[in-house]
N, C-alpha and C positions, 0 to 999 in steps of 0.2 A: 534569525527567524526569517520566515518567508513573508512576502507581501500578499500571499494568497492563503486561502483556507484549505487548499487541496494541492497535493503534488503527486505525480505518478511516474512510473517507470515501466517499460516493457522488457520482458525477458522471454525469449522463445515465444511460446503461445500464451503467455500469461501477462496480465496487466496488474501491477501492484500499485495500490493507492493508499495514501494516508490523508486523513481529513481532520481538521481541527473542530472539536466540539467543546465549546466553552474554553476552559483552561487546559483541556487534555486533547490528545491525538488518538485516533483510531486507525487501525490497519485493516485492509481488505484486499483480497486477491480474487481474480476471476479470469476465465479464459477470454482471450481477446474476441470481441464480437459476440459474446454470450453472457450478458449481464445476469441471466438466470443462474449461472454457475458461481456467482459471487459467494465467498465465504469469509467470515471474520471470526476472531476469537473473542470479541466483545470486551477486550481489555482496554482500559483507559491508560494511555501512556503519557508520562509527564513531559516528554520532549519529542520532537520530530525524529531525532536519531533513534530513539528507542522504538518508536512506531515503525520505522523502516526495518529495523531488525525483526520486529514482530511480523511484518509482512513477509520477510524472507523465511521465517519459521513457519508461517501458515503455508507458504508455497511448498516447503519441504514436507511438513506433517500431513497436510490435507490434499496436496496435489502431487506429491512424490517428486518434486523438482527442486534440486539443490541450486540456489541462486547465488552466484559469487558477487559479493558486495561491490567489488571493484569494476564489475561489468555493467552496473546499473547507472543510468543517467536520469536522475530525477528532474522533472520539469513541472513548472506551475501549470495547473489545470484549471480552466474556467469552470465555475460552478453555476448551475441553474439556480436562480434566486426567485 
């Protein structure tokens, strides 16, 4: 598990983010430097690994970008509280 409630990874011009909400994780994808482009599938994932795969699916289905899992470097992301 992570020490933070949010982790993210960059791929090309996309920012993939997973965030913990209670006991579940949510995935979101946006174009870098354009938070208004953010899209999510609204799914509650039981684990961070499933949420990561969900983010890769969002990138493909909604942004048309195939994201190779092995190229992503997930990092803790500070959250505004």
